[in-house]
C-alpha atoms as a printed R data frame, in Angstrom:
    type eleno elety resid chain resno       x       y       z
1   ATOM     1    CA   MET     A     1  -6.747 -20.605 -24.175
2   ATOM     2    CA   SER     A     2  -6.558 -18.437 -21.034
3   ATOM     3    CA   GLU     A     3  -3.201 -17.134 -19.817
4   ATOM     4    CA   LEU     A     4  -1.191 -19.627 -17.806
5   ATOM     5    CA   VAL     A     5  -0.664 -19.183 -14.083
6   ATOM     6    CA   LYS     A     6   3.112 -19.016 -13.628
7   ATOM     7    CA   VAL     A     7   4.639 -20.521 -10.493
8   ATOM     8    CA   ALA     A     8   8.273 -20.261  -9.355
9   ATOM     9    CA   VAL     A     9   9.238 -23.386  -7.404
10  ATOM    10    CA   ASP     A    10  12.345 -23.509  -5.214
11  ATOM    11    CA   ALA     A    11  13.687 -26.833  -6.443
12  ATOM    12    CA   MET     A    12  16.485 -26.971  -3.846
13  ATOM    13    CA   GLY     A    13  14.445 -26.355  -0.682
14  ATOM    14    CA   GLY     A    14  13.441 -29.024   1.828
15  ATOM    15    CA   ASP     A    15  14.585 -32.426   3.057
16  ATOM    16    CA   ASN     A    16  13.669 -34.202  -0.187
17  ATOM    17    CA   ALA     A    17  14.974 -31.728  -2.759
18  ATOM    18    CA   PRO     A    18  15.302 -31.812  -5.659
19  ATOM    19    CA   GLU     A    19  13.814 -35.283  -6.207
20  ATOM    20    CA   GLU     A    20  10.370 -34.846  -4.636
21  ATOM    21    CA   ILE     A    21  10.112 -31.181  -5.606
22  ATOM    22    CA   VAL     A    22  10.666 -31.914  -9.290
23  ATOM    23    CA   LYS     A    23   8.368 -34.935  -9.146
24  ATOM    24    CA   GLY     A    24   5.592 -32.808  -7.613
25  ATOM    25    CA   ALA     A    25   6.057 -30.129 -10.270
26  ATOM    26    CA   VAL     A    26   5.821 -32.731 -13.026
27  ATOM    27    CA   GLU     A    27   2.669 -34.226 -11.493
28  ATOM    28    CA   ALA     A    28   1.125 -30.749 -11.342
29  ATOM    29    CA   VAL     A    29   1.676 -29.932 -15.032
30  ATOM    30    CA   LYS     A    30   0.437 -33.369 -16.018
31  ATOM    31    CA   GLU     A    31  -2.762 -32.754 -14.036
32  ATOM    32    CA   SER     A    32  -3.384 -29.161 -15.128
33  ATOM    33    CA   SER     A    33  -2.820 -27.378 -18.416
34  ATOM    34    CA   LYS     A    34  -3.406 -24.021 -16.702
35  ATOM    35    CA   VAL     A    35   0.042 -23.679 -15.158
36  ATOM    36    CA   LYS     A    36   3.650 -23.120 -16.159
37  ATOM    37    CA   ILE     A    37   6.316 -23.961 -13.582
38  ATOM    38    CA   TYR     A    38   9.717 -22.332 -13.275
39  ATOM    39    CA   LEU     A    39  12.007 -24.742 -11.429
40  ATOM    40    CA   VAL     A    40  14.660 -22.610  -9.738
41  ATOM    41    CA   GLY     A    41  17.899 -24.198  -8.580
42  ATOM    42    CA   ILE     A    42  21.063 -25.994  -9.676
43  ATOM    43    CA   GLU     A    43  20.357 -26.612 -13.350
44  ATOM    44    CA   ASP     A    44  22.227 -29.903 -13.820
45  ATOM    45    CA   ARG     A    45  20.512 -31.523 -10.841
46  ATOM    46    CA   ILE     A    46  17.080 -30.398 -11.989
47  ATOM    47    CA   LYS     A    47  17.722 -31.682 -15.511
48  ATOM    48    CA   ASP     A    48  18.789 -35.074 -14.138
49  ATOM    49    CA   GLU     A    49  15.499 -35.351 -12.254
50  ATOM    50    CA   LEU     A    50  13.364 -34.227 -15.195
51  ATOM    51    CA   LYS     A    51  14.898 -36.961 -17.369
52  ATOM    52    CA   LYS     A    52  12.971 -39.516 -15.295
53  ATOM    53    CA   TYR     A    53   9.570 -38.284 -16.487
54  ATOM    54    CA   ASN     A    54   7.411 -37.703 -19.522
55  ATOM    55    CA   TYR     A    55   5.612 -34.363 -19.185
56  ATOM    56    CA   PRO     A    56   4.479 -31.366 -21.288
57  ATOM    57    CA   SER     A    57   7.879 -29.681 -21.595
58  ATOM    58    CA   GLN     A    58   6.370 -26.346 -22.684
59  ATOM    59    CA   GLN     A    59   4.925 -26.053 -19.156
60  ATOM    60    CA   VAL     A    60   8.262 -26.389 -17.357
61  ATOM    61    CA   GLU     A    61  11.260 -24.055 -17.467
62  ATOM    62    CA   ILE     A    62  14.518 -24.227 -15.520
63  ATOM    63    CA   VAL     A    63  16.029 -21.101 -13.938
64  ATOM    64    CA   ASN     A    64  19.590 -21.709 -12.796
65  ATOM    65    CA   ALA     A    65  20.555 -20.675  -9.258
66  ATOM    66    CA   ALA     A    66  23.981 -21.690  -8.017
67  ATOM    67    CA   GLU     A    67  23.423 -21.163  -4.269
68  ATOM    68    CA   VAL     A    68  21.183 -22.773  -1.656
69  ATOM    69    CA   ILE     A    69  20.005 -21.160   1.586
70  ATOM    70    CA   GLU     A    70  20.186 -23.759   4.339
71  ATOM    71    CA   THR     A    71  17.564 -23.974   7.077
72  ATOM    72    CA   ALA     A    72  20.008 -23.100   9.880
73  ATOM    73    CA   GLU     A    73  21.279 -19.889   8.238
74  ATOM    74    CA   PRO     A    74  20.159 -16.518   9.681
75  ATOM    75    CA   PRO     A    75  17.359 -15.514   7.248
76  ATOM    76    CA   VAL     A    76  18.081 -11.794   6.865
77  ATOM    77    CA   MET     A    77  21.794 -12.340   6.290
78  ATOM    78    CA   ALA     A    78  21.154 -15.212   3.883
79  ATOM    79    CA   ILE     A    79  18.721 -13.165   1.767
80  ATOM    80    CA   ARG     A    80  21.231 -10.299   1.591
81  ATOM    81    CA   LYS     A    81  24.331 -12.379   0.820
82  ATOM    82    CA   LYS     A    82  23.034 -15.228  -1.343
83  ATOM    83    CA   LYS     A    83  21.589 -13.309  -4.276
84  ATOM    84    CA   ASP     A    84  22.085 -16.331  -6.542
85  ATOM    85    CA   SER     A    85  20.162 -18.697  -4.249
86  ATOM    86    CA   SER     A    86  17.068 -20.585  -5.377
87  ATOM    87    CA   ILE     A    87  14.888 -18.801  -2.806
88  ATOM    88    CA   VAL     A    88  15.994 -15.274  -3.753
89  ATOM    89    CA   LYS     A    89  15.836 -15.871  -7.506
90  ATOM    90    CA   ALA     A    90  12.414 -17.507  -7.268
91  ATOM    91    CA   LEU     A    91  11.065 -14.595  -5.211
92  ATOM    92    CA   GLN     A    92  12.570 -12.149  -7.703
93  ATOM    93    CA   LEU     A    93  10.557 -13.822 -10.462
94  ATOM    94    CA   VAL     A    94   7.399 -12.937  -8.517
95  ATOM    95    CA   LYS     A    95   8.573  -9.396  -7.785
96  ATOM    96    CA   GLU     A    96   9.322  -8.629 -11.432
97  ATOM    97    CA   GLY     A    97   6.002 -10.103 -12.576
98  ATOM    98    CA   THR     A    98   7.418 -13.074 -14.485
99  ATOM    99    CA   CYS     A    99   5.623 -15.379 -12.040
100 ATOM   100    CA   ASP     A   100   2.369 -15.087 -10.112
101 ATOM   101    CA   ALA     A   101   3.375 -17.311  -7.221
102 ATOM   102    CA   TYR     A   102   6.286 -18.885  -5.341
103 ATOM   103    CA   ILE     A   103   6.517 -22.235  -3.539
104 ATOM   104    CA   SER     A   104   9.288 -23.494  -1.261
105 ATOM   105    CA   ALA     A   105   9.835 -26.336   1.198
106 ATOM   106    CA   GLY     A   106  13.106 -24.675   2.225
107 ATOM   107    CA   SER     A   107  13.994 -22.203   4.964
108 ATOM   108    CA   THR     A   108  10.831 -20.788   6.538
109 ATOM   109    CA   GLY     A   109  12.696 -17.769   7.872
110 ATOM   110    CA   ALA     A   110  14.206 -16.909   4.494
111 ATOM   111    CA   THR     A   111  10.828 -17.309   2.781
112 ATOM   112    CA   LEU     A   112   9.097 -15.052   5.322
113 ATOM   113    CA   VAL     A   113  11.819 -12.399   5.179
114 ATOM   114    CA   GLY     A   114  12.192 -12.632   1.410
115 ATOM   115    CA   GLY     A   115   8.452 -12.493   0.867
116 ATOM   116    CA   GLN     A   116   8.217  -9.176   2.680
117 ATOM   117    CA   VAL     A   117  11.516  -7.639   1.529
118 ATOM   118    CA   ILE     A   118  11.569  -8.831  -2.089
119 ATOM   119    CA   VAL     A   119   7.914  -9.331  -3.078
120 ATOM   120    CA   GLY     A   120   6.579  -6.662  -0.704
121 ATOM   121    CA   ARG     A   121   3.324  -6.104   1.169
122 ATOM   122    CA   LEU     A   122   0.057  -4.927  -0.330
123 ATOM   123    CA   ASN     A   123  -0.772  -1.319   0.531
124 ATOM   124    CA   GLY     A   124  -2.480  -1.153   3.894
125 ATOM   125    CA   VAL     A   125  -1.388  -4.598   5.082
126 ATOM   126    CA   GLU     A   126   0.470  -4.199   8.366
127 ATOM   127    CA   ARG     A   127   1.819  -7.738   8.742
128 ATOM   128    CA   PRO     A   128   1.429 -10.690   6.350
129 ATOM   129    CA   PRO     A   129   0.385 -13.857   8.247
130 ATOM   130    CA   LEU     A   130   1.289 -17.462   7.469
131 ATOM   131    CA   ALA     A   131  -1.982 -19.348   7.142
132 ATOM   132    CA   PRO     A   132  -2.119 -23.146   6.733
133 ATOM   133    CA   LEU     A   133  -5.284 -25.156   6.312
134 ATOM   134    CA   ILE     A   134  -5.741 -27.734   9.063
135 ATOM   135    CA   PRO     A   135  -8.143 -30.703   9.100
136 ATOM   136    CA   THR     A   136 -11.207 -30.724  11.358
137 ATOM   137    CA   GLU     A   137 -14.252 -32.937  11.804
138 ATOM   138    CA   LYS     A   138 -16.244 -30.629   9.502
139 ATOM   139    CA   GLY     A   139 -13.561 -29.996   6.857
140 ATOM   140    CA   ALA     A   140 -10.585 -27.667   6.632
141 ATOM   141    CA   ALA     A   141 -10.075 -24.603   8.846
142 ATOM   142    CA   LEU     A   142  -7.550 -21.800   8.384
143 ATOM   143    CA   LEU     A   143  -5.053 -21.240  11.207
144 ATOM   144    CA   ILE     A   144  -3.860 -17.643  10.958
145 ATOM   145    CA   ASP     A   145  -1.064 -16.814  11.981
146 ATOM   146    CA   CYS     A   146   1.109 -19.898  12.545
147 ATOM   147    CA   GLY     A   147   4.646 -18.571  12.272
148 ATOM   148    CA   ALA     A   148   5.208 -15.124  10.792
149 ATOM   149    CA   ASN     A   149   4.356 -12.621  13.554
150 ATOM   150    CA   VAL     A   150   5.205 -13.681  17.096
151 ATOM   151    CA   ASP     A   151   4.725 -10.195  18.550
152 ATOM   152    CA   ALA     A   152   1.509  -9.234  16.801
153 ATOM   153    CA   ARG     A   153  -0.751  -6.341  17.823
154 ATOM   154    CA   SER     A   154  -4.538  -6.284  17.961
155 ATOM   155    CA   SER     A   155  -4.774  -4.405  14.650
156 ATOM   156    CA   HIS     A   156  -2.727  -7.173  13.010
157 ATOM   157    CA   LEU     A   157  -5.112  -9.853  14.291
158 ATOM   158    CA   VAL     A   158  -8.095  -7.942  12.919
159 ATOM   159    CA   GLN     A   159  -6.463  -7.890   9.490
160 ATOM   160    CA   PHE     A   160  -5.665 -11.606   9.827
161 ATOM   161    CA   ALA     A   161  -9.363 -12.273  10.416
162 ATOM   162    CA   LYS     A   162 -10.338 -10.296   7.322
163 ATOM   163    CA   MET     A   163  -7.724 -11.871   5.054
164 ATOM   164    CA   GLY     A   164  -8.581 -15.326   6.389
165 ATOM   165    CA   SER     A   165 -12.273 -14.768   5.677
166 ATOM   166    CA   VAL     A   166 -11.493 -13.798   2.084
167 ATOM   167    CA   TYR     A   167  -9.341 -16.897   1.648
168 ATOM   168    CA   MET     A   168 -11.877 -19.355   3.080
169 ATOM   169    CA   GLU     A   169 -14.770 -17.909   1.113
170 ATOM   170    CA   SER     A   170 -12.919 -17.731  -2.202
171 ATOM   171    CA   ILE     A   171 -10.658 -20.795  -2.041
172 ATOM   172    CA   MET     A   172 -12.706 -23.204   0.077
173 ATOM   173    CA   GLY     A   173 -16.147 -21.968  -0.975
174 ATOM   174    CA   ILE     A   174 -17.386 -21.382   2.588
175 ATOM   175    CA   LYS     A   175 -20.006 -18.649   2.582
176 ATOM   176    CA   ASN     A   176 -19.701 -16.203   5.483
177 ATOM   177    CA   PRO     A   177 -16.962 -18.231   7.265
178 ATOM   178    CA   LYS     A   178 -17.066 -18.359  11.059
179 ATOM   179    CA   VAL     A   179 -14.158 -16.498  12.690
180 ATOM   180    CA   ALA     A   180 -12.924 -17.212  16.236
181 ATOM   181    CA   ILE     A   181  -9.973 -16.056  18.322
182 ATOM   182    CA   VAL     A   182  -7.910 -18.630  20.225
183 ATOM   183    CA   ASN     A   183  -8.432 -18.223  23.966
184 ATOM   184    CA   ILE     A   184  -8.231 -20.115  27.277
185 ATOM   185    CA   GLY     A   185 -11.971 -19.869  27.818
186 ATOM   186    CA   ALA     A   186 -15.201 -18.843  26.128
187 ATOM   187    CA   GLU     A   187 -15.784 -15.727  28.261
188 ATOM   188    CA   GLU     A   188 -14.862 -12.334  26.823
189 ATOM   189    CA   ASP     A   189 -12.869 -11.371  29.929
190 ATOM   190    CA   LYS     A   190 -10.582 -14.411  29.628
191 ATOM   191    CA   GLY     A   191  -7.179 -14.403  27.960
192 ATOM   192    CA   ASN     A   192  -4.002 -12.360  27.866
193 ATOM   193    CA   ALA     A   193  -3.793  -8.642  27.130
194 ATOM   194    CA   LEU     A   194  -3.623  -9.153  23.353
195 ATOM   195    CA   VAL     A   195  -6.747 -11.334  23.245
196 ATOM   196    CA   LYS     A   196  -8.700  -9.007  25.550
197 ATOM   197    CA   GLU     A   197  -7.791  -6.024  23.372
198 ATOM   198    CA   THR     A   198  -8.556  -7.813  20.090
199 ATOM   199    CA   PHE     A   199 -11.870  -9.429  21.066
200 ATOM   200    CA   PRO     A   200 -14.043  -6.267  20.981
201 ATOM   201    CA   LEU     A   201 -12.372  -5.113  17.759
202 ATOM   202    CA   LEU     A   202 -13.316  -8.371  16.051
203 ATOM   203    CA   ARG     A   203 -16.818  -8.287  17.535
204 ATOM   204    CA   ASN     A   204 -17.355  -4.832  16.043
205 ATOM   205    CA   CYS     A   205 -16.094  -5.753  12.534
206 ATOM   206    CA   PRO     A   206 -19.128  -5.610  10.220
207 ATOM   207    CA   ASP     A   207 -17.465  -7.546   7.380
208 ATOM   208    CA   ILE     A   208 -16.531 -10.739   9.262
209 ATOM   209    CA   ASN     A   209 -18.660 -13.395  10.951
210 ATOM   210    CA   PHE     A   210 -17.054 -13.331  14.413
211 ATOM   211    CA   ILE     A   211 -18.362 -16.034  16.777
212 ATOM   212    CA   GLY     A   212 -16.140 -15.286  19.784
213 ATOM   213    CA   SER     A   213 -13.400 -17.290  21.489
214 ATOM   214    CA   ILE     A   214 -12.363 -20.847  20.707
215 ATOM   215    CA   GLU     A   215 -10.421 -23.138  23.028
216 ATOM   216    CA   ALA     A   216  -7.747 -25.353  21.495
217 ATOM   217    CA   ARG     A   217  -9.706 -28.543  22.243
218 ATOM   218    CA   ASP     A   218 -12.597 -27.273  20.086
219 ATOM   219    CA   ILE     A   219 -10.484 -26.581  17.000
220 ATOM   220    CA   PRO     A   220 -10.505 -30.209  15.717
221 ATOM   221    CA   ALA     A   221 -14.314 -30.300  16.098
222 ATOM   222    CA   GLY     A   222 -14.591 -27.629  13.386
223 ATOM   223    CA   TYR     A   223 -16.444 -24.972  15.380
224 ATOM   224    CA   ALA     A   224 -14.701 -22.199  13.422
225 ATOM   225    CA   ASP     A   225 -13.521 -21.782   9.819
226 ATOM   226    CA   VAL     A   226 -10.929 -19.057  10.528
227 ATOM   227    CA   ILE     A   227  -8.880 -19.446  13.711
228 ATOM   228    CA   VAL     A   228  -7.131 -16.198  14.653
229 ATOM   229    CA   CYS     A   229  -4.044 -16.019  16.875
230 ATOM   230    CA   GLU     A   230  -0.544 -14.605  16.983
231 ATOM   231    CA   ALA     A   231   2.246 -16.739  15.575
232 ATOM   232    CA   PHE     A   232   3.629 -18.240  18.801
233 ATOM   233    CA   VAL     A   233   0.250 -19.706  19.760
234 ATOM   234    CA   GLY     A   234  -0.499 -20.711  16.163
235 ATOM   235    CA   ASN     A   235   2.784 -22.520  15.717
236 ATOM   236    CA   VAL     A   236   2.316 -24.464  18.963
237 ATOM   237    CA   ILE     A   237  -1.190 -25.488  17.845
238 ATOM   238    CA   LEU     A   238   0.059 -26.574  14.409
239 ATOM   239    CA   LYS     A   239   3.011 -28.606  15.721
240 ATOM   240    CA   LEU     A   240   0.901 -30.284  18.419
241 ATOM   241    CA   TYR     A   241  -1.740 -31.072  15.786
242 ATOM   242    CA   GLU     A   242   0.885 -32.749  13.598
243 ATOM   243    CA   GLY     A   243   2.500 -34.608  16.483
244 ATOM   244    CA   VAL     A   244  -0.707 -35.964  18.016
245 ATOM   245    CA   GLY     A   245  -2.043 -36.943  14.591
246 ATOM   246    CA   GLY     A   246   1.107 -38.849  13.704
247 ATOM   247    CA   THR     A   247   1.220 -40.592  17.089
248 ATOM   248    CA   LEU     A   248  -2.437 -41.676  16.936
249 ATOM   249    CA   ILE     A   249  -1.980 -43.154  13.466
250 ATOM   250    CA   LYS     A   250   1.070 -45.131  14.650
251 ATOM   251    CA   LYS     A   251  -0.798 -46.404  17.722
252 ATOM   252    CA   VAL     A   252  -3.825 -47.461  15.652
253 ATOM   253    CA   LYS     A   253  -1.603 -49.327  13.187
254 ATOM   254    CA   ALA     A   254   0.356 -50.992  15.988
255 ATOM   255    CA   GLY     A   255  -2.882 -52.015  17.746
256 ATOM   256    CA   MET     A   256  -4.145 -53.695  14.621
257 ATOM   257    CA   MET     A   257  -1.075 -55.923  14.452
258 ATOM   258    CA   THR     A   258  -1.207 -57.312  18.017
259 ATOM   259    CA   SER     A   259  -3.057 -60.569  17.272
260 ATOM   260    CA   LEU     A   260  -4.466 -62.702  14.484
261 ATOM   261    CA   ARG     A   261  -7.966 -61.438  15.265
262 ATOM   262    CA   SER     A   262  -6.875 -57.796  15.101
263 ATOM   263    CA   LYS     A   263  -5.051 -58.431  11.821
264 ATOM   264    CA   ILE     A   264  -8.198 -59.934  10.288
265 ATOM   265    CA   GLY     A   265 -10.186 -56.963  11.577
266 ATOM   266    CA   ALA     A   266  -7.589 -54.590  10.130
267 ATOM   267    CA   LEU     A   267  -8.067 -56.092   6.676
268 ATOM   268    CA   LEU     A   268 -11.834 -55.593   6.945
269 ATOM   269    CA   VAL     A   269 -11.686 -51.960   8.064
270 ATOM   270    CA   LYS     A   270  -8.642 -50.922   6.020
271 ATOM   271    CA   PRO     A   271 -10.537 -49.284   3.072
272 ATOM   272    CA   ALA     A   272 -12.825 -47.247   5.345
273 ATOM   273    CA   LEU     A   273  -9.993 -46.348   7.726
274 ATOM   274    CA   LYS     A   274  -7.779 -45.249   4.844
275 ATOM   275    CA   GLU     A   275 -10.464 -42.852   3.581
276 ATOM   276    CA   THR     A   276 -11.042 -41.472   7.071
277 ATOM   277    CA   LEU     A   277  -7.348 -40.904   7.754
278 ATOM   278    CA   LYS     A   278  -6.950 -39.244   4.355
279 ATOM   279    CA   THR     A   279  -9.201 -36.396   5.511
280 ATOM   280    CA   PHE     A   280  -6.691 -35.662   8.279
281 ATOM   281    CA   ASP     A   281  -3.670 -35.689   5.962
282 ATOM   282    CA   LEU     A   282  -2.190 -32.166   5.911
283 ATOM   283    CA   GLU     A   283  -0.455 -32.821   2.567
284 ATOM   284    CA   GLN     A   284  -3.762 -32.820   0.697
285 ATOM   285    CA   TYR     A   285  -4.246 -29.105   1.414
286 ATOM   286    CA   GLY     A   286  -0.976 -27.916  -0.092
287 ATOM   287    CA   GLY     A   287   1.217 -25.326   1.611
288 ATOM   288    CA   ALA     A   288   0.621 -22.342   3.861
289 ATOM   289    CA   PRO     A   289   0.183 -19.051   1.989
290 ATOM   290    CA   LEU     A   290   1.789 -15.876   3.315
291 ATOM   291    CA   LEU     A   291  -1.231 -13.626   2.816
292 ATOM   292    CA   GLY     A   292  -1.141  -9.898   2.148
293 ATOM   293    CA   LEU     A   293   1.817  -9.758  -0.256
294 ATOM   294    CA   LYS     A   294   1.863  -8.370  -3.807
295 ATOM   295    CA   GLY     A   295   2.278 -11.912  -5.125
296 ATOM   296    CA   LEU     A   296   1.453 -15.324  -3.696
297 ATOM   297    CA   VAL     A   297   4.140 -16.874  -1.482
298 ATOM   298    CA   VAL     A   298   3.503 -20.447  -0.283
299 ATOM   299    CA   LYS     A   299   5.556 -22.305   2.320
300 ATOM   300    CA   THR     A   300   5.272 -26.097   2.423
301 ATOM   301    CA   HIS     A   301   6.614 -28.485   5.054
302 ATOM   302    CA   GLY     A   302  10.358 -29.091   5.050
303 ATOM   303    CA   SER     A   303   9.607 -32.797   4.692
304 ATOM   304    CA   SER     A   304   7.243 -32.245   1.739
305 ATOM   305    CA   LYS     A   305   6.835 -35.075  -0.724
306 ATOM   306    CA   ALA     A   306   5.648 -34.738  -4.313
307 ATOM   307    CA   VAL     A   307   1.941 -34.780  -3.421
308 ATOM   308    CA   GLU     A   308   2.209 -31.642  -1.263
309 ATOM   309    CA   ILE     A   309   4.196 -29.802  -3.945
310 ATOM   310    CA   LYS     A   310   1.630 -30.790  -6.570
311 ATOM   311    CA   ASN     A   311  -1.279 -29.675  -4.391
312 ATOM   312    CA   SER     A   312   0.494 -26.404  -3.610
313 ATOM   313    CA   VAL     A   313   0.818 -25.678  -7.333
314 ATOM   314    CA   LEU     A   314  -2.882 -26.414  -7.853
315 ATOM   315    CA   GLN     A   315  -3.603 -24.163  -4.858
316 ATOM   316    CA   CYS     A   316  -1.742 -21.337  -6.639
317 ATOM   317    CA   ILE     A   317  -3.960 -21.750  -9.698
318 ATOM   318    CA   THR     A   318  -7.118 -21.345  -7.614
319 ATOM   319    CA   PHE     A   319  -5.616 -18.384  -5.734
320 ATOM   320    CA   SER     A   320  -4.874 -16.627  -9.020
321 ATOM   321    CA   GLU     A   321  -8.210 -17.471 -10.661
322 ATOM   322    CA   GLN     A   322 -10.140 -16.228  -7.628
323 ATOM   323    CA   LYS     A   323  -8.138 -12.960  -7.565
324 ATOM   324    CA   ILE     A   324  -7.514 -13.286  -3.832
325 ATOM   325    CA   ASN     A   325  -5.111 -10.337  -3.702
326 ATOM   326    CA   ASP     A   326  -7.680  -8.012  -5.253
327 ATOM   327    CA   LYS     A   327 -10.249  -9.118  -2.681
328 ATOM   328    CA   ILE     A   328  -7.784  -8.654   0.197
329 ATOM   329    CA   LYS     A   329  -6.920  -5.168  -1.078
330 ATOM   330    CA   GLU     A   330 -10.612  -4.342  -1.190
331 ATOM   331    CA   LYS     A   331 -11.125  -5.507   2.426
332 ATOM   332    CA   ILE     A   332  -8.099  -3.646   3.735
333 ATOM   333    CA   THR     A   333  -8.992  -0.485   1.764
334 ATOM   334    CA   LEU     A   334 -12.488  -0.469   3.303
335 ATOM   335    CA   GLU     A   335 -10.889  -0.844   6.729
336 ATOM   336    CA   ASN     A   336  -8.648   2.185   6.193
337 ATOM   337    CA   GLU     A   337 -11.345   4.515   4.849
C-alpha cells in the first residue's frame, strides 16, 4: 500500500463548523483509502460529531486546539496571539511535515497570512496566489489570483500564469492550457498600467500558451483555461460569478412554479436541468489552493457544506500524487536561470 496523503482540516472554521466539516472529512475517508485526515479543533466537539458516523477510524485523528480565529479578527494579530487556534495548529502540521496539506473554511485572511508565515513560500516564488476553479461552458477554468495579492506587480502575474498552467495540466488534464489576462478589451494597448506592462511579458513566455486578453463576458464561455489577474479584479469576478449564478437559479425555479403548465414542464425537464446546473456548482471543484507554498494550503467557502470539504480532500490527494509543488519549482527555477 502506498503512503497515505495526510491532510490537516480546520474543524472549527466556517459557518457550518464543526458539523459539516467533520461530515465532509468522514465522507472523504469513506470514499478514498489514500488519505488520513487530522481534524484540528476543540476535541470534545469533534468527538461528538464523529459519534454520528461509521468510518475507518485509522484514517482519522483528532488534534486538540482550544482557540478559534474568528473571521472578523485582524489576521496578522490573530496568527501571532492565538497559537493554540485550529488554523495555526493545522498549518503547523504542514510546516513540520506531519501533513501534506491544509484545508479551512475559516478566516481567509488568517489562512493567507498563516500560509505564507508558517508554511512558507517555495524558493523563487514572489507571491502565492489564491486560485479557485470556476465553471465555464467548456469545463473548469482557473481564476488566478482571486484574493491574495491586491497590489500585484507584472512579475507576479507572470508567475501566476506559470503556476496556473502547471495546475491545469496536472490536476485537470488539460494539455497546453490556454492562458489569458483579464482586460477591458482584446487590443494589446487596452487596460491599466499593470495589464499593459504584463501583456508583453506573458506573450514572450515560451513555456505558457498565452492567447492574449480576455474580457469578463468571455470567461463563462470558456475561451481560456487559466485566467490571470490581480486579486482585486479576481475577487470581483468570483463574487459576481457566484451572485449571478445564484440569482439565475432562483429565477428559473420561481418561473417554473408560476402556473400548472410550468409545473408540469418543470417535472419533465427536472432531470436534465439538474445535470446542467450541477456543472455550474462551485462546490464540486473543492476549494481554492494557495499555490507556491512549501505545502498545499486550500481555502474553501465560509459557507462550505460537507460536499465541498470532501471534494477539497480528494483535491489534495490529486495535488500530492501529481507532485504539483515539484513541477512549480521546476517552472520557477527555469524562469530564474
